C-alpha angles and dihedrals in degrees: 000000000000089000092053092049091048092049092048091048091050092051092050094045092046092054095045086075088066093040088245130109121211126185116196087355133080090197105064115186097198144022086284123016126177117188103200098190096036089231102123120118122254090238136020132026119318115244122248090260091051092047091054091085098038132110117202139181115193128212088258092056098255114146121217127193112187090001135072093205106057112186097196140032088279119017119179120188116188115190095176124106120232103242101171148338118280128177096337098317138070117260115258090030110181094214128013122184113183135178112189093199111099116252093000125140114276103188136357128174112195138175130201114239137174132028091286091055095245111188116230125197107230096174131354148156114217123169092190093082136086095024091318089303088126130232140226111203139182117188140171102202134031111283094008124126108201093162128011138168123200102227092208103047098023090231114153122215127198110203086346126095096195107050114187097187135048087265116017115183119189095199142023125322127215128195109186097196130035118178120228111236113242122245118321097347110152114239129180121221117228128215135191124238125215090281094051093253112147117237139171118256099250109326138319092293112042118067094024115143134213127181144175142180126212137170116221127186123227112288094007130120123217139164109272094188139343136182095064109167116258122247092020141124121219141181108223128199120196120197126196128172144161137219091263092072097257119134135180123201123189133180128216140180113230127191119189125191123142091201108103087349089283099171128121145161131209133180118238111176143311148184136234120201098220134112092256121105089226098085101153125075125239113246122205112193100210092178137327093288101035129068125174118204126203123187120199131200100031110152118231112267120221089216090059140294137072134221091301095053096107098048116115144153126235119208134177103211091178140354113296097019136092120191126197126209115200104226092175132087101249137065106251141176118242127198127195133190122186121194116194115235103173 
């Protein structure tokens, strides 16, 4: 015991001459350097593996655990790999803060604000909240809860400290970019109930929407949309327009069932945004799967097309597909949206 104390004293005294203290190392890398595993070299810089068990205090007061070059007041470097879950934490945990008293605060980071020195919780973990469910909170002002997580349910609240759903936002939500689904990809509209909880319209089938856009030259036939769900009934809306600001919108019922070729299409109504009093198209139901559409009163367009430019024929050549034949005299773009009813 006396030998150990003497050796330690000699190491400390020897390093005082360099204004550095080394424990278990004769090669301290800071004002105070403790080499836990006694594996550092006598000269030179310890390797990353050798630093893993070191504790260092620099001349500027920075503290390093697992590193000899701490870049902040407290700098912890953990080179271990979490290999499993122990008593509540992963092995090789870089930082473990534990309070053994049930439902007691684990961590709270506060700052003092205002002339009166009011303390404000900036970030904290406190199990003694929400019926002892626990809470992680980030706030900007005293008493505020800008971001919280219920540590029992995992629910996250924005400006709400008692979230009842996976994400509970007490305020408006903005999504800057929403992608347009390609082709006939099925999408389901969502709605909000009285509490602001998002829901589907009826179930995962009814209310789903598919859409497509296609350009067809005069006299040509092309697929307007395909991939329509089998054994379903839709309301379809077809949009056509030209560069002169004229548009024609028509509605159709569509039934689609491959069994016994039970598919059909029928025109309902429409509107044309011209000065003429004849705003609706004329539908000719050629057969159960073919509908021709004629629009009247369309002014000639300098960019191309006369009063017959918007006329077209819709045909279902097989279950799940609608084709469009451009019966007009101009190449036009056609858009279709189908909303499932049954």
